[in-house]
N, CA, C and O atoms as CSV, one atom per row, in Angstrom:
chain,resi,resn,atom,element,x,y,z
A,1,MET,N,N,103.232,99.966,83.663
A,1,MET,CA,C,102.436,98.944,84.325
A,1,MET,C,C,102.323,97.754,83.386
A,1,MET,O,O,102.122,97.910,82.182
A,2,SER,N,N,102.452,96.586,83.946
A,2,SER,CA,C,102.365,95.379,83.124
A,2,SER,C,C,100.911,94.984,82.873
A,2,SER,O,O,99.981,95.554,83.444
A,3,LYS,N,N,100.753,94.020,82.028
A,3,LYS,CA,C,99.433,93.534,81.628
A,3,LYS,C,C,98.736,92.807,82.791
A,3,LYS,O,O,99.376,92.088,83.559
A,4,MET,N,N,97.421,93.007,82.904
A,4,MET,CA,C,96.642,92.286,83.903
A,4,MET,C,C,96.494,90.836,83.450
A,4,MET,O,O,96.161,90.565,82.296
A,5,LEU,N,N,96.746,89.911,84.372
A,5,LEU,CA,C,96.558,88.490,84.074
A,5,LEU,C,C,95.193,88.007,84.520
A,5,LEU,O,O,94.547,87.213,83.836
A,6,SER,N,N,94.757,88.496,85.683
A,6,SER,CA,C,93.463,88.055,86.196
A,6,SER,C,C,92.886,89.107,87.132
A,6,SER,O,O,93.605,89.907,87.731
A,7,VAL,N,N,91.576,89.076,87.234
A,7,VAL,CA,C,90.848,89.932,88.175
A,7,VAL,C,C,89.803,89.054,88.836
A,7,VAL,O,O,89.006,88.398,88.165
A,8,THR,N,N,89.817,89.052,90.163
A,8,THR,CA,C,88.861,88.255,90.923
A,8,THR,C,C,87.944,89.193,91.703
A,8,THR,O,O,88.413,89.911,92.586
A,9,PRO,N,N,86.642,89.202,91.396
A,9,PRO,CA,C,85.714,90.019,92.176
A,9,PRO,C,C,85.335,89.275,93.458
A,9,PRO,O,O,85.013,88.087,93.427
A,10,ASN,N,N,85.377,89.983,94.571
A,10,ASN,CA,C,85.076,89.380,95.878
A,10,ASN,C,C,83.732,89.861,96.413
A,10,ASN,O,O,83.210,90.889,95.981
A,11,ASP,N,N,83.182,89.105,97.357
A,11,ASP,CA,C,81.870,89.422,97.941
A,11,ASP,C,C,81.843,90.764,98.661
A,11,ASP,O,O,80.771,91.336,98.857
A,12,ASP,N,N,83.015,91.279,99.062
A,12,ASP,CA,C,83.069,92.561,99.774
A,12,ASP,C,C,83.291,93.744,98.830
A,12,ASP,O,O,83.699,94.822,99.261
A,13,TYR,N,N,83.019,93.531,97.538
A,13,TYR,CA,C,83.153,94.558,96.504
A,13,TYR,C,C,84.594,95.051,96.345
A,13,TYR,O,O,84.835,96.232,96.093
A,14,THR,N,N,85.539,94.132,96.496
A,14,THR,CA,C,86.924,94.416,96.153
A,14,THR,C,C,87.291,93.571,94.943
A,14,THR,O,O,86.664,92.550,94.659
A,15,LEU,N,N,88.315,94.019,94.243
A,15,LEU,CA,C,88.856,93.275,93.111
A,15,LEU,C,C,90.295,92.906,93.427
A,15,LEU,O,O,91.087,93.772,93.801
A,16,LEU,N,N,90.642,91.643,93.285
A,16,LEU,CA,C,92.028,91.212,93.392
A,16,LEU,C,C,92.571,91.204,91.971
A,16,LEU,O,O,92.140,90.410,91.135
A,17,VAL,N,N,93.521,92.095,91.706
A,17,VAL,CA,C,94.075,92.254,90.365
A,17,VAL,C,C,95.500,91.718,90.373
A,17,VAL,O,O,96.331,92.149,91.172
A,18,GLU,N,N,95.775,90.775,89.479
A,18,GLU,CA,C,97.109,90.188,89.365
A,18,GLU,C,C,97.712,90.561,88.023
A,18,GLU,O,O,97.056,90.467,86.986
A,19,PHE,N,N,98.983,90.991,88.052
A,19,PHE,CA,C,99.678,91.443,86.858
A,19,PHE,C,C,100.757,90.443,86.446
A,19,PHE,O,O,101.199,89.625,87.252
A,20,GLU,N,N,101.176,90.520,85.179
A,20,GLU,CA,C,102.138,89.571,84.651
A,20,GLU,C,C,103.507,89.694,85.300
A,20,GLU,O,O,104.288,88.742,85.258
A,21,ASP,N,N,103.823,90.841,85.899
A,21,ASP,CA,C,105.121,90.997,86.561
A,21,ASP,C,C,105.123,90.462,87.992
A,21,ASP,O,O,106.117,90.592,88.707
A,22,GLY,N,N,104.000,89.856,88.409
A,22,GLY,CA,C,103.903,89.267,89.743
A,22,GLY,C,C,103.260,90.164,90.781
A,22,GLY,O,O,102.952,89.701,91.879
A,23,ASN,N,N,103.047,91.431,90.469
A,23,ASN,CA,C,102.404,92.344,91.419
A,23,ASN,C,C,100.917,92.042,91.519
A,23,ASN,O,O,100.288,91.576,90.569
A,24,LYS,N,N,100.369,92.325,92.710
A,24,LYS,CA,C,98.940,92.160,92.965
A,24,LYS,C,C,98.462,93.383,93.724
A,24,LYS,O,O,99.191,93.948,94.540
A,25,ILE,N,N,97.226,93.787,93.445
A,25,ILE,CA,C,96.594,94.833,94.242
A,25,ILE,C,C,95.179,94.387,94.597
A,25,ILE,O,O,94.549,93.624,93.865
A,26,VAL,N,N,94.703,94.872,95.718
A,26,VAL,CA,C,93.301,94.695,96.078
A,26,VAL,C,C,92.687,96.087,95.957
A,26,VAL,O,O,93.062,97.016,96.673
A,27,PHE,N,N,91.737,96.205,95.037
A,27,PHE,CA,C,91.109,97.494,94.773
A,27,PHE,C,C,89.702,97.494,95.344
A,27,PHE,O,O,88.873,96.661,94.978
A,28,ASP,N,N,89.439,98.434,96.244
A,28,ASP,CA,C,88.136,98.552,96.902
A,28,ASP,C,C,87.185,99.353,96.015
A,28,ASP,O,O,87.399,100.544,95.790
A,29,MET,N,N,86.150,98.709,95.517
A,29,MET,CA,C,85.182,99.351,94.630
A,29,MET,C,C,84.056,100.061,95.382
A,29,MET,O,O,83.287,100.797,94.764
A,30,LYS,N,N,83.938,99.864,96.690
A,30,LYS,CA,C,82.806,100.437,97.429
A,30,LYS,C,C,82.644,101.951,97.233
A,30,LYS,O,O,81.522,102.408,97.016
A,31,PRO,N,N,83.728,102.750,97.302
A,31,PRO,CA,C,83.528,104.191,97.066
A,31,PRO,C,C,83.018,104.496,95.654
A,31,PRO,O,O,82.204,105.404,95.482
A,32,LEU,N,N,83.474,103.762,94.655
A,32,LEU,CA,C,83.013,104.004,93.293
A,32,LEU,C,C,81.562,103.588,93.102
A,32,LEU,O,O,80.830,104.220,92.340
A,33,ILE,N,N,81.145,102.536,93.783
A,33,ILE,CA,C,79.768,102.052,93.656
A,33,ILE,C,C,78.777,103.079,94.207
A,33,ILE,O,O,77.593,103.050,93.871
A,34,LYS,N,N,79.261,103.972,95.041
A,34,LYS,CA,C,78.403,105.036,95.570
A,34,LYS,C,C,78.217,106.174,94.572
A,34,LYS,O,O,77.438,107.095,94.820
A,35,THR,N,N,78.932,106.118,93.434
A,35,THR,CA,C,78.795,107.153,92.408
A,35,THR,C,C,77.749,106.719,91.381
A,35,THR,O,O,77.447,105.533,91.246
A,36,ILE,N,N,77.213,107.684,90.671
A,36,ILE,CA,C,76.183,107.389,89.670
A,36,ILE,C,C,76.706,106.443,88.597
A,36,ILE,O,O,76.013,105.506,88.200
A,37,GLN,N,N,77.923,106.684,88.129
A,37,GLN,CA,C,78.472,105.884,87.032
A,37,GLN,C,C,78.528,104.395,87.348
A,37,GLN,O,O,78.236,103.571,86.480
A,38,TYR,N,N,78.895,104.039,88.562
A,38,TYR,CA,C,79.088,102.636,88.921
A,38,TYR,C,C,78.012,102.082,89.856
A,38,TYR,O,O,78.161,100.969,90.362
A,39,ALA,N,N,76.946,102.822,90.094
A,39,ALA,CA,C,75.897,102.413,91.037
A,39,ALA,C,C,75.282,101.057,90.693
A,39,ALA,O,O,74.886,100.317,91.593
A,40,ALA,N,N,75.198,100.724,89.418
A,40,ALA,CA,C,74.599,99.445,89.013
A,40,ALA,C,C,75.394,98.246,89.524
A,40,ALA,O,O,74.871,97.133,89.586
A,41,LEU,N,N,76.650,98.470,89.889
A,41,LEU,CA,C,77.467,97.369,90.409
A,41,LEU,C,C,77.156,97.056,91.865
A,41,LEU,O,O,77.763,96.155,92.445
A,42,GLY,N,N,76.221,97.782,92.463
A,42,GLY,CA,C,75.763,97.470,93.805
A,42,GLY,C,C,75.085,96.112,93.859
A,42,GLY,O,O,74.971,95.516,94.931
A,43,ASP,N,N,74.640,95.624,92.728
A,43,ASP,CA,C,74.092,94.269,92.602
A,43,ASP,C,C,75.285,93.325,92.492
A,43,ASP,O,O,76.001,93.345,91.492
A,44,LEU,N,N,75.499,92.504,93.509
A,44,LEU,CA,C,76.677,91.632,93.579
A,44,LEU,C,C,76.787,90.702,92.375
A,44,LEU,O,O,77.893,90.388,91.935
A,45,THR,N,N,75.657,90.263,91.842
A,45,THR,CA,C,75.688,89.393,90.663
A,45,THR,C,C,76.288,90.142,89.481
A,45,THR,O,O,77.122,89.595,88.759
A,46,ARG,N,N,75.874,91.383,89.279
A,46,ARG,CA,C,76.448,92.180,88.178
A,46,ARG,C,C,77.908,92.498,88.457
A,46,ARG,O,O,78.729,92.462,87.540
A,47,PHE,N,N,78.247,92.809,89.698
A,47,PHE,CA,C,79.625,93.122,90.056
A,47,PHE,C,C,80.559,91.962,89.706
A,47,PHE,O,O,81.679,92.172,89.238
A,48,LYS,N,N,80.086,90.745,89.936
A,48,LYS,CA,C,80.930,89.576,89.684
A,48,LYS,C,C,80.962,89.146,88.216
A,48,LYS,O,O,81.754,88.280,87.844
A,49,ASP,N,N,80.123,89.734,87.393
A,49,ASP,CA,C,80.071,89.402,85.962
A,49,ASP,C,C,81.052,90.303,85.221
A,49,ASP,O,O,80.651,91.275,84.581
A,50,ILE,N,N,82.349,89.974,85.311
A,50,ILE,CA,C,83.372,90.820,84.716
A,50,ILE,C,C,84.022,90.153,83.514
A,50,ILE,O,O,83.979,88.937,83.330
A,51,LYS,N,N,84.619,91.008,82.716
A,51,LYS,CA,C,85.392,90.570,81.561
A,51,LYS,C,C,86.719,91.315,81.644
A,51,LYS,O,O,86.744,92.512,81.933
A,52,LEU,N,N,87.793,90.629,81.397
A,52,LEU,CA,C,89.112,91.237,81.489
A,52,LEU,C,C,89.625,91.606,80.110
A,52,LEU,O,O,89.644,90.777,79.200
A,53,GLU,N,N,90.037,92.844,79.963
A,53,GLU,CA,C,90.748,93.295,78.780
A,53,GLU,C,C,92.198,93.522,79.205
A,53,GLU,O,O,92.522,93.417,80.387
A,54,GLU,N,N,93.058,93.827,78.257
A,54,GLU,CA,C,94.481,93.982,78.586
A,54,GLU,C,C,94.718,95.036,79.666
A,54,GLU,O,O,95.514,94.817,80.580
A,55,LYS,N,N,94.040,96.167,79.569
A,55,LYS,CA,C,94.268,97.248,80.520
A,55,LYS,C,C,93.000,97.734,81.196
A,55,LYS,O,O,92.951,98.861,81.688
A,56,ALA,N,N,91.968,96.889,81.225
A,56,ALA,CA,C,90.709,97.314,81.837
A,56,ALA,C,C,89.888,96.121,82.305
A,56,ALA,O,O,89.992,95.014,81.777
A,57,VAL,N,N,89.075,96.387,83.308
A,57,VAL,CA,C,88.061,95.448,83.771
A,57,VAL,C,C,86.740,95.971,83.220
A,57,VAL,O,O,86.448,97.161,83.336
A,58,CYS,N,N,85.946,95.101,82.627
A,58,CYS,CA,C,84.689,95.508,82.016
A,58,CYS,C,C,83.525,94.730,82.604
A,58,CYS,O,O,83.639,93.547,82.925
A,59,TRP,N,N,82.408,95.424,82.736
A,59,TRP,CA,C,81.156,94.802,83.148
A,59,TRP,C,C,80.187,94.978,81.985
A,59,TRP,O,O,79.704,96.085,81.747
A,60,PRO,N,N,79.900,93.915,81.266
A,60,PRO,CA,C,78.987,94.052,80.126
A,60,PRO,C,C,77.570,94.365,80.591
A,60,PRO,O,O,77.204,94.113,81.739
A,61,ALA,N,N,76.790,94.914,79.683
A,61,ALA,CA,C,75.379,95.147,79.987
A,61,ALA,C,C,74.716,93.787,80.169
A,61,ALA,O,O,75.005,92.863,79.410
A,62,PRO,N,N,73.837,93.642,81.153
A,62,PRO,CA,C,73.138,92.367,81.339
A,62,PRO,C,C,72.357,91.988,80.084
A,62,PRO,O,O,71.810,92.853,79.400
A,63,LYS,N,N,72.309,90.715,79.792
A,63,LYS,CA,C,71.588,90.235,78.610
A,63,LYS,C,C,70.123,90.625,78.694
A,63,LYS,O,O,69.476,90.481,79.731
A,64,GLY,N,N,69.622,91.120,77.580
A,64,GLY,CA,C,68.223,91.519,77.521
A,64,GLY,C,C,67.954,92.917,78.040
A,64,GLY,O,O,66.819,93.390,77.970
A,65,GLU,N,N,68.957,93.582,78.554
A,65,GLU,CA,C,68.800,94.944,79.089
A,65,GLU,C,C,69.357,95.936,78.082
A,65,GLU,O,O,70.561,96.193,78.072
A,66,LYS,N,N,68.517,96.488,77.250
A,66,LYS,CA,C,68.956,97.405,76.201
A,66,LYS,C,C,69.345,98.778,76.723
A,66,LYS,O,O,70.150,99.467,76.097
A,67,ASN,N,N,68.797,99.187,77.846
A,67,ASN,CA,C,69.046,100.531,78.361
A,67,ASN,C,C,70.151,100.590,79.410
A,67,ASN,O,O,70.370,101.640,80.014
A,68,VAL,N,N,70.852,99.477,79.636
A,68,VAL,CA,C,71.919,99.446,80.632
A,68,VAL,C,C,73.262,99.574,79.917
A,68,VAL,O,O,73.548,98.847,78.965
A,69,VAL,N,N,74.064,100.497,80.386
A,69,VAL,CA,C,75.345,100.787,79.755
A,69,VAL,C,C,76.426,99.851,80.302
A,69,VAL,O,O,76.500,99.637,81.512
A,70,PRO,N,N,77.263,99.291,79.422
A,70,PRO,CA,C,78.410,98.514,79.910
A,70,PRO,C,C,79.362,99.454,80.668
A,70,PRO,O,O,79.443,100.643,80.360
A,71,LEU,N,N,80.059,98.925,81.630
A,71,LEU,CA,C,80.975,99.730,82.435
A,71,LEU,C,C,82.408,99.260,82.220
A,71,LEU,O,O,82.649,98.098,81.894
A,72,ARG,N,N,83.356,100.176,82.407
A,72,ARG,CA,C,84.755,99.866,82.178
A,72,ARG,C,C,85.591,100.620,83.198
A,72,ARG,O,O,85.333,101.791,83.477
A,73,LEU,N,N,86.589,99.951,83.754
A,73,LEU,CA,C,87.506,100.556,84.714
A,73,LEU,C,C,88.925,100.191,84.287
A,73,LEU,O,O,89.289,99.015,84.264
A,74,THR,N,N,89.724,101.203,83.951
A,74,THR,CA,C,91.078,100.945,83.486
A,74,THR,C,C,92.052,100.838,84.654
A,74,THR,O,O,91.744,101.237,85.777
A,75,VAL,N,N,93.223,100.298,84.373
A,75,VAL,CA,C,94.287,100.229,85.371
A,75,VAL,C,C,94.634,101.642,85.827
A,75,VAL,O,O,94.830,101.881,87.018
A,76,ASP,N,N,94.710,102.575,84.887
A,76,ASP,CA,C,95.019,103.963,85.248
A,76,ASP,C,C,93.981,104.542,86.201
A,76,ASP,O,O,94.333,105.255,87.141
A,77,ASN,N,N,92.685,104.239,85.964
A,77,ASN,CA,C,91.627,104.702,86.878
A,77,ASN,C,C,91.846,104.153,88.280
A,77,ASN,O,O,91.709,104.877,89.266
A,78,MET,N,N,92.188,102.864,88.366
A,78,MET,CA,C,92.428,102.238,89.677
A,78,MET,C,C,93.606,102.905,90.388
A,78,MET,O,O,93.503,103.249,91.566
A,79,LEU,N,N,94.710,103.088,89.690
A,79,LEU,CA,C,95.892,103.683,90.307
A,79,LEU,C,C,95.629,105.119,90.728
A,79,LEU,O,O,96.116,105.547,91.774
A,80,PHE,N,N,94.877,105.867,89.948
A,80,PHE,CA,C,94.530,107.238,90.313
A,80,PHE,C,C,93.717,107.243,91.607
A,80,PHE,O,O,93.983,108.053,92.495
A,81,LYS,N,N,92.735,106.356,91.725
A,81,LYS,CA,C,91.898,106.287,92.931
A,81,LYS,C,C,92.708,105.870,94.150
A,81,LYS,O,O,92.483,106.380,95.247
A,82,ILE,N,N,93.655,104.940,93.966
A,82,ILE,CA,C,94.488,104.486,95.081
A,82,ILE,C,C,95.337,105.649,95.616
A,82,ILE,O,O,95.561,105.754,96.821
A,83,ARG,N,N,95.797,106.501,94.731
A,83,ARG,CA,C,96.658,107.626,95.125
A,83,ARG,C,C,95.902,108.747,95.827
A,83,ARG,O,O,96.514,109.568,96.511
A,84,GLU,N,N,94.579,108.795,95.668
A,84,GLU,CA,C,93.791,109.875,96.289
A,84,GLU,C,C,93.844,109.810,97.790
A,84,GLU,O,O,93.238,110.641,98.467
């Protein structure tokens, strides 16, 4: 899999992921947001506050929130979920 160039969070809780080889995927986060690990992303403002790493999308802990864990979703996690 090639490097992610950009990730766009959408109002419908999907991510548009664009890769350097020209491929694009739309990843639906709604099923994951129903899980305990990603439940905090149910807040659309937090969902849209993303940071892109080479092979992962990250949601940092909100500023001033010491007890909130940063979240991370790798390309491999996305592809595994798509195949389910």
